Structures are given as C-alpha cells and as structure tokens.
C-alpha positions as CSV (number, residue, x, y, z in Angstrom):
1,X,-29.9,-23.6,1.2
2,X,-27.6,-26.5,1.9
3,X,-25.0,-26.6,4.7
4,X,-21.6,-27.9,3.9
5,X,-19.9,-28.9,7.2
6,X,-16.1,-28.8,7.5
7,X,-14.4,-31.2,9.9
8,X,-13.8,-28.5,12.5
9,X,-17.5,-27.4,12.7
10,X,-19.6,-30.5,12.4
11,X,-21.8,-29.9,15.5
12,X,-22.3,-26.2,14.8
13,X,-23.2,-27.0,11.2
14,X,-25.9,-29.4,12.5
15,X,-27.2,-26.7,14.8
16,X,-27.3,-24.1,12.0
17,X,-29.0,-26.4,9.6
18,X,-31.8,-26.8,12.2
19,X,-32.0,-23.0,12.9
20,X,-32.1,-22.2,9.2
21,X,-34.3,-25.1,8.2
22,X,-31.6,-26.2,5.7
23,X,-30.3,-29.5,4.3
24,X,-27.1,-30.8,5.9
25,X,-24.8,-32.2,3.3
26,X,-22.6,-35.3,3.6
27,X,-19.0,-34.3,3.2
28,X,-16.0,-36.5,3.2
29,X,-12.6,-35.2,4.1
30,X,-9.3,-37.0,4.6
31,X,-5.5,-36.5,4.4
32,X,-3.2,-38.5,2.2
33,X,0.1,-39.9,3.7
34,X,2.1,-37.0,2.1
35,X,-0.1,-34.4,3.8
36,X,-2.3,-33.4,0.9
37,X,-6.0,-32.9,1.6
38,X,-9.0,-34.6,-0.1
39,X,-12.6,-33.4,0.0
40,X,-15.8,-34.8,-1.6
41,X,-19.3,-33.6,-1.3
42,X,-21.7,-36.6,-1.6
43,X,-25.0,-34.6,-1.6
44,X,-26.6,-33.1,-4.6
45,X,-25.8,-29.3,-4.6
46,X,-26.7,-28.4,-8.1
47,X,-28.6,-25.0,-8.3
48,X,-28.5,-24.6,-4.5
49,X,-27.2,-21.9,-2.3
50,X,-24.3,-23.6,-0.5
51,X,-23.0,-22.5,2.9
52,X,-19.6,-23.9,3.9
53,X,-19.0,-23.8,7.7
54,X,-15.5,-24.6,8.9
55,X,-13.7,-22.7,11.6
56,X,-10.0,-22.2,11.0
57,X,-8.4,-23.3,14.3
58,X,-6.3,-25.7,12.1
59,X,-5.2,-22.7,10.1
60,X,-3.3,-23.8,7.1
61,X,-5.3,-27.0,6.5
62,X,-8.5,-25.1,6.9
63,X,-7.5,-22.6,4.3
64,X,-6.7,-25.2,1.7
65,X,-9.9,-27.1,2.5
66,X,-12.0,-24.0,2.0
67,X,-10.4,-23.6,-1.5
68,X,-11.0,-27.2,-2.4
69,X,-14.6,-27.2,-1.1
70,X,-15.4,-24.0,-3.1
71,X,-13.9,-25.6,-6.2
72,X,-16.0,-28.7,-5.7
73,X,-19.2,-26.7,-5.3
74,X,-18.5,-24.7,-8.4
75,X,-17.9,-27.9,-10.4
76,X,-21.3,-29.2,-9.4
77,X,-23.1,-26.0,-10.4
78,X,-24.2,-24.3,-7.1
79,X,-26.1,-21.1,-7.3
80,X,-23.9,-19.3,-4.7
81,X,-21.3,-20.0,-2.1
82,X,-21.2,-18.5,1.4
83,X,-18.0,-19.2,3.4
84,X,-18.6,-19.2,7.1
85,X,-15.3,-19.0,9.1
86,X,-16.2,-18.4,12.7
87,X,-12.5,-18.0,13.5
88,X,-10.8,-16.4,10.6
89,X,-7.1,-17.5,10.4
90,X,-4.4,-14.9,9.7
91,X,-6.7,-12.0,10.7
92,X,-4.2,-10.7,13.2
93,X,-1.7,-10.2,10.4
94,X,-3.7,-7.2,9.2
95,X,-0.8,-4.8,8.6
96,X,2.8,-4.6,7.7
97,X,4.8,-4.5,11.0
98,X,8.3,-4.8,9.5
99,X,10.0,-4.4,6.1
100,X,9.6,-7.4,3.8
101,X,6.4,-8.7,5.4
102,X,3.1,-9.4,3.6
103,X,-0.2,-8.2,4.9
104,X,-1.2,-11.9,5.2
105,X,-5.0,-11.5,5.6
106,X,-5.1,-9.1,2.6
107,X,-3.5,-11.8,0.5
108,X,-6.0,-14.4,1.7
109,X,-8.9,-12.0,1.2
110,X,-8.0,-11.9,-2.5
111,X,-8.2,-15.7,-2.6
112,X,-11.5,-15.9,-0.8
113,X,-13.1,-13.1,-2.8
114,X,-12.3,-15.1,-6.0
115,X,-13.8,-18.4,-4.9
116,X,-17.0,-17.4,-2.9
117,X,-19.8,-14.9,-3.0
118,X,-19.6,-13.7,0.6
119,X,-17.8,-14.3,3.9
120,X,-19.3,-14.6,7.4
121,X,-17.1,-14.5,10.5
122,X,-17.3,-13.8,14.2
123,X,-15.5,-10.8,15.8
124,X,-12.5,-10.5,13.5
125,X,-9.4,-9.1,15.3
126,X,-9.6,-5.8,13.4
127,X,-12.7,-4.5,11.6
128,X,-10.7,-2.7,8.9
129,X,-9.8,-6.0,7.2
130,X,-13.3,-5.8,5.6
131,X,-11.7,-3.4,3.1
132,X,-9.5,-6.2,1.8
133,X,-12.4,-8.2,0.4
134,X,-14.3,-7.6,-2.8
135,X,-17.3,-9.7,-1.8
136,X,-19.6,-8.9,1.1
137,X,-17.8,-9.5,4.5
138,X,-20.2,-9.9,7.4
139,X,-19.1,-10.2,11.0
140,X,-21.3,-11.3,13.9
141,X,-20.7,-10.2,17.5
142,X,-20.4,-12.9,20.2
143,X,-19.7,-10.5,23.1
144,X,-23.3,-10.2,24.2
145,X,-23.6,-14.0,24.5
146,X,-20.5,-14.1,26.6
147,X,-21.9,-11.3,28.8
148,X,-25.1,-13.3,29.3
149,X,-23.2,-16.3,30.3
150,X,-21.1,-14.4,32.8
151,X,-23.9,-12.2,34.0
152,X,-25.6,-14.8,36.1
153,X,-22.4,-15.1,38.2
154,X,-21.8,-11.4,38.7
155,X,-23.7,-9.4,41.5
156,X,-22.0,-6.0,41.1
157,X,-20.7,-6.1,37.6
158,X,-18.1,-3.9,35.9
159,X,-16.8,-4.7,32.4
160,X,-13.3,-4.0,31.3
161,X,-11.3,-4.4,28.1
162,X,-7.6,-5.2,28.2
163,X,-6.7,-2.0,26.3
164,X,-8.3,1.1,24.7
165,X,-8.4,-0.6,21.3
166,X,-10.9,-3.2,22.6
167,X,-13.1,-0.8,24.6
168,X,-16.0,-1.3,22.1
169,X,-16.2,-4.9,23.2
170,X,-16.5,-3.8,26.8
171,X,-19.2,-1.4,25.8
172,X,-21.1,-4.2,24.0
173,X,-21.0,-6.4,27.1
174,X,-21.9,-3.6,29.5
175,X,-25.1,-2.9,27.5
176,X,-26.2,-6.4,28.2
177,X,-25.3,-6.3,31.9
178,X,-26.5,-2.7,32.3
179,X,-23.4,-1.6,34.0
180,X,-20.3,0.7,33.6
181,X,-17.4,-0.2,31.5
182,X,-13.8,1.0,31.1
183,X,-10.5,-0.2,29.7
184,X,-7.2,-1.2,31.4
185,X,-4.3,1.2,31.3
186,X,-0.7,0.1,31.9
187,X,1.4,2.6,33.9
188,X,5.2,2.0,34.4
189,X,6.1,2.8,38.0
190,X,9.8,2.0,37.6
191,X,12.1,0.1,35.2
192,X,11.0,-3.1,36.7
193,X,7.4,-2.4,38.0
194,X,4.2,-1.7,36.2
195,X,0.6,-1.1,37.4
196,X,-2.4,-2.2,35.4
197,X,-5.7,-0.6,36.4
198,X,-8.9,0.8,34.9
199,X,-8.5,4.2,33.3
200,X,-11.4,5.8,35.1
201,X,-13.3,3.4,37.3
202,X,-12.6,1.8,40.7
203,X,-12.9,-2.0,40.9
204,X,-13.0,-2.2,44.7
205,X,-16.0,-4.3,45.7
206,X,-17.0,-5.0,42.1
207,X,-17.3,-8.3,40.1
208,X,-15.3,-7.8,37.0
209,X,-15.8,-9.2,33.5
210,X,-12.7,-8.7,31.2
211,X,-13.6,-9.2,27.6
212,X,-11.4,-9.6,24.6
213,X,-11.6,-11.0,21.1
214,X,-8.7,-13.5,21.6
215,X,-6.7,-14.8,24.5
216,X,-3.6,-16.5,23.3
217,X,-0.7,-17.0,25.8
218,X,-2.7,-15.5,28.7
219,X,0.3,-13.8,30.3
220,X,-0.9,-10.2,30.1
221,X,-4.4,-11.1,31.1
222,X,-3.2,-13.1,34.1
223,X,-1.2,-10.2,35.3
224,X,-4.2,-7.9,34.9
225,X,-6.5,-10.2,36.8
226,X,-4.0,-10.5,39.7
227,X,-3.7,-6.7,40.0
228,X,-7.4,-6.2,39.8
229,X,-7.9,-8.6,42.8
230,X,-5.2,-6.6,44.6
231,X,-7.2,-3.5,43.9
232,X,-10.3,-5.0,45.6
233,X,-12.2,-6.8,42.9
234,X,-14.4,-9.4,44.4
235,X,-14.1,-11.8,41.5
236,X,-12.8,-11.7,37.9
237,X,-14.1,-13.6,34.9
238,X,-12.0,-13.6,31.8
239,X,-14.0,-14.0,28.6
240,X,-13.0,-14.1,25.0
241,X,-14.6,-14.9,21.7
242,X,-11.7,-17.0,20.4
243,X,-10.0,-19.1,23.1
244,X,-6.7,-19.9,21.4
245,X,-5.1,-20.5,24.8
246,X,-1.7,-21.7,23.9
247,X,0.2,-24.1,26.2
248,X,-0.5,-23.4,29.9
249,X,-2.6,-20.2,29.2
250,X,-5.6,-21.5,31.2
251,X,-3.4,-22.4,34.2
252,X,-1.8,-18.9,34.1
253,X,-5.3,-17.3,34.3
254,X,-6.4,-19.5,37.1
255,X,-3.2,-18.9,39.1
256,X,-3.7,-15.2,38.4
257,X,-7.0,-15.5,40.2
258,X,-9.6,-15.8,37.5
259,X,-12.9,-17.1,38.9
260,X,-13.7,-18.5,35.5
261,X,-12.3,-18.5,31.9
262,X,-14.9,-18.7,29.2
263,X,-14.9,-18.6,25.4
264,X,-17.0,-19.5,22.4
265,X,-16.9,-22.5,20.1
266,X,-15.4,-20.5,17.3
267,X,-12.2,-22.0,18.5
268,X,-12.8,-25.3,20.2
269,X,-11.2,-25.6,23.6
270,X,-12.0,-26.8,27.1
271,X,-13.5,-23.4,28.0
272,X,-15.7,-23.1,24.8
273,X,-19.0,-22.8,26.8
274,X,-20.8,-20.3,24.6
275,X,-22.2,-21.4,21.2
276,X,-22.3,-19.0,18.2
277,X,-24.7,-21.0,16.1
278,X,-27.7,-18.6,16.7
279,X,-25.5,-15.6,15.7
280,X,-24.6,-17.2,12.4
281,X,-28.1,-18.6,11.7
282,X,-29.6,-15.1,12.3
283,X,-27.2,-13.6,9.7
284,X,-28.0,-16.4,7.2
285,X,-31.7,-16.0,7.7
286,X,-31.6,-12.3,7.0
287,X,-29.8,-12.7,3.7
C-alpha cells in the first residue's frame, strides 16, 4: 500500500503511513495563475494499492484534485485506489430542498464511484448518502475519541446532542463516558422567546458534553450552551467532528459560556485537538 497525500492532509498522511506500515509518496501540487490545478506523483505506484488522503475543507479545489490524482494513478497502472476524504464536501446537500436544486452529493458520488474503488470518510452528515455510491463507502466514527478527550475534564458527565436527529452521536459518546445521554428540544414560549433544554434529563449540577458532527456558524449551539448554564449545568464542552466554525463562531461559543470547544483534524482549525489518523488506519488495516 502507498499513501498519496493531498496538500490538506500531509501530517495525517504521515501518521497513517506509519500506522499501516505503508510507503509515503512524494506528491507535487500547485495552482496556475488562472486558477487551474496541477498534480504530479513522483513515486513509483505501478501495481500498488494507492490510498489518496485529502480532506475537503477547500471544497471545490479538493474535488478537482481528487479527480486529477485518481487519473494520474490510473495512468501509472495502480492496482486499486482508495479515496480517503476525512471531511466529505457537499455531504450536507443530501436531498432536494427546493424545486430546481440538484442533490449535490449524489452527483459527486457518481463521479467518485467512477474514478476509485472505495471511499473512506469520517462521520458524514447523513448516513443515507452511502446509497448514492456504487463502490464501497466506509465511514469511521470520531465521537468516541472526542468523548475521551473531554472525559478527563468532566466529573459528573451528561452527554447531549443538539437535536433528536443526532442522538446516536450522544449515545456513542455516553458509552465511552458511562453516563446518561439525551437530546435538546426547542420549545417556543412566545413569539419572541424560546427555551432549549434536554428532552428528558436534568442538567442541574452536571458537566455537559454537547456533541455534533459539524459546528458551522455556532449560533444555535451558543444559545443552547447559555440556556444549559442557566438551568444549572456546572460546565459545558462543545465538541464536533468537523469544526467548520465560520467567522466568529468560536467567539460566540465562548461568550455563550462554553468551557471548551473541541473538534478533530478532519477540518483543520484552531480547535482541532483530536486526531483521526488511528480511526482511518484501523479501517485500512482491516481491508
């Protein structure tokens, strides 16, 4: 197996090459003045099982680069191509919300399925997107690692998800922390006032871990944190797999009362404190 690092995942590629006892390829990438991308694989890949690792935080460039790398590898006669995309761009566009819209990840799934032999990602926004791919689609779960990171700081833990749809993430973290879990429910008290609180559990005197797959603008999460503290939570840690954190999102969360904001390195950011390399390496070693 030979690891083909993309420019967004150079360190994690090195880690995974060690964990899988694989060769690390030399890959050149650059951008022409008109914006077009260029890639070149300098290592010998003929007859080898190639693993491209390039998270897609630079969404559109990352997609084009994946296509070009796959083409380069096929040209040089690799045995197989595994495309590892720790953060899968366009995964949130998983259904048609309005007339005239594409199901964007479905369209990209067709492209990926035609250029590689399997896909590996971490906590995609919706599990049903697997159905869009005609090659094996494997997803790793980074929530347990986030729970381990937060767990050393929580004395009386309680795990929450921001809504019912993400409650399985809370369950996954709670299993690591050996504690109860619940989801947050929004109740409208008046036309101008809402209440956000756990559906069934009481946070009074508890240390709360809120887990989600993505935190983007941080507004809803910040409001939830503030209300949980008002309800008696001792401290609140906000954890997500993919810390997109647009604009002043981190500041919103801190002002809302978050004790800590933590994410993984699937989406590089200043809160990316948890590494997913062992999760990906374990998947690759089992194949």
